C-alpha positions as CSV (number, residue, x, y, z in Angstrom):
1,X,-37.4,-8.1,7.5
2,X,-36.3,-5.3,9.9
3,X,-35.3,-2.0,8.3
4,X,-31.8,-2.1,9.7
5,X,-31.4,-5.6,8.4
6,X,-32.6,-4.5,4.9
7,X,-30.0,-1.7,4.9
8,X,-27.3,-4.1,6.0
9,X,-28.2,-6.6,3.3
10,X,-28.1,-3.9,0.6
11,X,-24.6,-2.9,1.8
12,X,-23.3,-6.5,2.0
13,X,-24.8,-7.2,-1.4
14,X,-23.0,-4.2,-3.0
15,X,-19.7,-5.3,-1.4
16,X,-20.2,-8.8,-2.6
17,X,-21.0,-7.7,-6.2
18,X,-18.1,-5.1,-6.4
19,X,-15.6,-7.6,-5.0
20,X,-16.6,-10.0,-7.7
21,X,-16.3,-7.3,-10.4
22,X,-12.9,-6.1,-9.2
23,X,-11.6,-9.7,-9.1
24,X,-13.1,-11.1,-12.3
25,X,-9.8,-11.5,-14.0
26,X,-8.3,-13.3,-11.0
27,X,-11.3,-15.6,-10.8
28,X,-10.9,-16.5,-14.5
29,X,-7.1,-17.2,-13.9
30,X,-8.0,-19.4,-10.9
31,X,-10.5,-21.3,-13.1
32,X,-8.0,-21.8,-15.9
33,X,-5.3,-22.9,-13.5
34,X,-7.5,-25.5,-12.0
35,X,-8.5,-26.8,-15.4
36,X,-4.9,-27.0,-16.6
37,X,-4.0,-28.9,-13.5
38,X,-6.9,-31.3,-14.0
39,X,-6.2,-31.9,-17.7
40,X,-2.4,-32.2,-17.5
41,X,-1.6,-35.9,-18.1
42,X,2.1,-35.8,-18.7
43,X,5.0,-34.8,-16.3
44,X,6.1,-31.2,-16.7
45,X,9.0,-30.6,-18.9
46,X,10.7,-27.3,-19.5
47,X,10.3,-26.4,-23.2
48,X,13.4,-26.0,-25.4
49,X,14.5,-22.5,-26.4
50,X,13.0,-21.4,-29.7
51,X,15.3,-18.4,-30.3
52,X,19.0,-18.5,-31.0
53,X,21.1,-17.7,-27.9
54,X,22.9,-14.5,-27.3
55,X,26.3,-14.0,-25.7
56,X,27.7,-11.6,-23.2
57,X,31.4,-11.3,-22.2
58,X,32.0,-12.3,-18.6
59,X,35.0,-13.5,-16.5
60,X,34.1,-15.2,-13.3
61,X,35.8,-13.7,-10.2
62,X,38.3,-16.0,-8.6
63,X,37.6,-17.9,-5.4
64,X,33.8,-17.6,-5.5
65,X,31.3,-20.4,-5.0
66,X,28.9,-21.3,-7.7
67,X,26.1,-19.5,-5.8
68,X,28.2,-16.3,-5.5
69,X,29.0,-16.5,-9.2
70,X,25.4,-16.9,-10.0
71,X,24.5,-13.9,-7.9
72,X,27.2,-11.8,-9.6
73,X,25.9,-12.8,-13.0
74,X,22.3,-11.9,-11.9
75,X,23.5,-8.4,-10.9
76,X,25.5,-8.0,-14.1
77,X,22.7,-9.0,-16.5
78,X,19.9,-7.2,-14.8
79,X,17.3,-9.1,-16.8
80,X,13.9,-7.6,-16.2
81,X,11.3,-9.5,-14.2
82,X,13.8,-12.2,-13.1
83,X,14.6,-13.4,-9.6
84,X,18.0,-14.4,-8.2
85,X,18.8,-18.0,-8.8
86,X,18.2,-20.3,-5.9
87,X,20.5,-23.3,-5.2
88,X,18.3,-25.8,-7.0
89,X,18.5,-23.6,-10.2
90,X,22.3,-23.8,-10.2
91,X,24.2,-26.9,-11.4
92,X,27.1,-28.1,-13.5
93,X,26.7,-29.9,-16.9
94,X,28.7,-32.7,-18.3
95,X,31.4,-30.2,-19.5
96,X,31.5,-28.7,-16.0
97,X,30.0,-25.5,-17.3
98,X,27.9,-23.6,-14.7
99,X,24.2,-23.6,-15.6
100,X,22.0,-21.0,-14.1
101,X,18.2,-20.6,-14.5
102,X,16.9,-17.1,-13.8
103,X,13.2,-17.5,-13.6
104,X,10.4,-15.3,-14.7
105,X,6.6,-15.9,-14.7
106,X,6.8,-16.7,-18.4
107,X,9.7,-19.1,-18.1
108,X,13.4,-18.9,-17.3
109,X,16.5,-17.4,-18.9
110,X,19.0,-20.2,-19.1
111,X,22.5,-18.8,-18.6
112,X,25.5,-20.9,-19.2
113,X,28.9,-19.7,-18.0
114,X,31.5,-20.7,-20.6
115,X,34.5,-20.3,-18.4
116,X,37.1,-21.2,-21.1
117,X,35.6,-18.6,-23.5
118,X,35.0,-16.0,-20.8
119,X,31.5,-15.4,-21.9
120,X,27.9,-16.2,-21.1
121,X,25.4,-18.0,-23.3
122,X,21.9,-16.7,-22.6
123,X,18.8,-18.6,-23.9
124,X,15.2,-17.6,-23.5
125,X,12.8,-20.3,-22.6
126,X,9.1,-19.4,-22.8
127,X,6.2,-21.3,-21.2
128,X,2.9,-22.0,-22.9
129,X,0.2,-19.5,-22.2
130,X,-1.5,-22.0,-19.9
131,X,1.5,-22.4,-17.6
132,X,2.1,-18.7,-17.8
133,X,-1.4,-18.2,-16.3
134,X,-0.7,-20.9,-13.7
135,X,2.5,-19.0,-12.7
136,X,0.5,-15.8,-12.4
137,X,-2.0,-17.5,-10.1
138,X,0.8,-18.6,-7.7
139,X,2.8,-15.4,-7.6
140,X,2.7,-13.7,-4.2
141,X,4.6,-11.2,-2.1
142,X,6.8,-14.0,-0.7
143,X,8.7,-14.2,-4.0
144,X,12.2,-12.7,-3.8
145,X,13.7,-9.9,-5.9
146,X,10.5,-8.6,-7.6
147,X,10.5,-5.7,-10.1
148,X,7.7,-3.1,-9.8
149,X,5.2,-4.8,-12.3
150,X,5.6,-8.1,-10.5
151,X,5.1,-6.5,-7.1
152,X,2.0,-4.7,-8.3
153,X,0.6,-8.0,-9.6
154,X,1.5,-9.7,-6.3
155,X,-0.5,-7.0,-4.4
156,X,-3.4,-7.6,-6.7
157,X,-3.1,-11.3,-6.2
158,X,-3.1,-11.0,-2.4
159,X,-6.0,-8.6,-2.6
160,X,-8.0,-11.0,-4.7
161,X,-7.4,-14.0,-2.4
162,X,-8.7,-12.0,0.6
163,X,-11.6,-10.7,-1.6
164,X,-12.6,-14.3,-2.5
165,X,-12.8,-15.1,1.2
166,X,-14.9,-11.9,1.7
167,X,-17.2,-13.0,-1.2
168,X,-17.6,-16.4,0.4
169,X,-18.5,-15.0,3.8
170,X,-20.8,-12.3,2.4
171,X,-22.5,-14.9,0.2
172,X,-23.2,-17.0,3.3
173,X,-24.5,-14.0,5.1
174,X,-26.8,-13.0,2.3
175,X,-28.0,-16.6,1.8
176,X,-29.0,-16.9,5.5
177,X,-30.5,-13.5,6.0
178,X,-32.3,-12.7,2.8
179,X,-34.4,-15.8,3.1
180,X,-33.8,-17.2,6.5
181,X,-36.5,-19.9,6.2
182,X,-35.3,-21.2,2.9
183,X,-34.3,-24.7,3.9
184,X,-32.3,-25.7,0.7
185,X,-29.8,-22.9,1.4
186,X,-29.2,-24.2,4.9
187,X,-28.9,-27.7,3.7
188,X,-26.4,-26.6,1.0
189,X,-24.3,-24.8,3.6
190,X,-24.3,-27.6,6.1
191,X,-23.5,-30.2,3.4
192,X,-20.5,-28.1,2.1
193,X,-19.1,-27.7,5.7
194,X,-19.6,-31.4,6.4
195,X,-17.9,-32.6,3.1
196,X,-15.0,-30.2,3.9
197,X,-14.5,-31.5,7.4
198,X,-14.7,-35.2,6.4
199,X,-12.1,-34.8,3.6
200,X,-9.9,-32.6,5.8
201,X,-9.9,-35.2,8.6
202,X,-9.3,-38.0,6.1
203,X,-6.4,-36.3,4.4
204,X,-4.7,-34.8,7.4
205,X,-2.8,-37.8,8.7
């Protein structure tokens, strides 16, 4: 092997290894998420609150839509790590009370506007540890209204995704250059690419 190629391989190997070490926690989260998705056999249902609700005084401003009221409640409560409620998380119950879900990675705060009582009922709903990890896996910079801890996690998440791509490419490079005549490595690479292309074409219709 040429000296320049040896030096390049050492550098790529170090990059490959350190990317793996920096992203070990993310790789574990990715694995747990895939396992949970594979083993889940029942439709998802939001758990019931396990703690008693708390109440806050609130009088809804007149002539506002449900979405505007929900936004006003979000600004008033300032619950950490929540995002503003989107339209699908706002609805009316059988008593015509306004229900608002303010989501966090660990489950929502369910807020009910009791207009006749001029107050809010706030219930904390927590996900299982497995769904919490699943939500961590899917949290990116595209999420609205993130507090600093969530934004830092989103940056780490994005960095890890790009790092996994870098590990894949550096692994291919090392596999092809460290032992260029090792046929099983070439067959494995060709087989992986072929399987991906066949499934991609079959599914994309």
